[in-house]
C-alpha positions, 0 to 999 in steps of 0.5 A: 206806184199803182195802176187802177183800172175799172174791172168792167171798163177799158182804159181811156174809155175805149172798148177796143183798147187793151192797155199796157205800157205801150198804149200810153202815148204821151204820158211822160218818159220811158215806160209811161213813167214821169213827166218832162219834169220828172214827177214820178210814175203815174199812179192812175190810168186816165179812167181811174183818175176820173173817179178819184177827181169826181170823188174829191169834188163830191166831198166839196167843190174844188178848183183844179189846183186844190185837186192837185194839192189834195191828191198830193196830200192824200198820197203822203207827197208821193204823187202830184198829178200835173196840171196837164192831167187834171185840167183836161180831166175837169173839162171832160167831166164838165162835158159829161155833165158830171160837174158844173163849173162857176167863175170864182175870181180868175178860177173855176170852181167845180161842183158835182152834179146829180149826174155825177153823184149818180155815176159815183153811186153806181161805181161806189165799190170801185171808188172806195177801192181806189181810195183805200189803195191810195191811203194804203200806199201812204201808210207804207211810205210813211217817213219816206218823204221826210227821209228824202227831204233830209237827204236833199237838205243835207246835200244842199247844206254841205254843198253850200258849206264854206269849203265847197271845193270841187272835190267836196262837190264831187264827193256829194255827187258820188254819194248821191249816185251810189244811193240811186244805184243802191235803191234801184238794186232793191 
């Protein structure tokens, strides 16, 4: 997907950090892609994600789960950050004084602070660029999520059909494996 990095800041807020895939410790599988449950490639580095999450909270106070769902919706379903990426980030924004949190039942409702608003204002051009790229990615993937769901449902329905013999199941597997090979060859 995309890697958004602030042009004036080093990734992860460390001025000595030079980034690159080898420097992303503990962020999913090989090459920093995907999580233990195969969530897909990371769309943002930790620094850029901070801007996006803060912008979402500036739009309206939100719970962590709402932030995850909003990012998934804005990316057309192509990106769903894990709670392990969002909740520590919310704690960091709270520690930085960019958001406040209030109890809302058994959840925390995050609201932007004046310090957070000032931070967004200082970085408006970068924030707008990230959001534009997120929306652009959605436009280019239009229909892809739908096609993936159609494929999934067709495979499940055919596997569940009355004559789900081992041969039929193997045919479905072979078709799916070939689709993976063909897509990866693009």
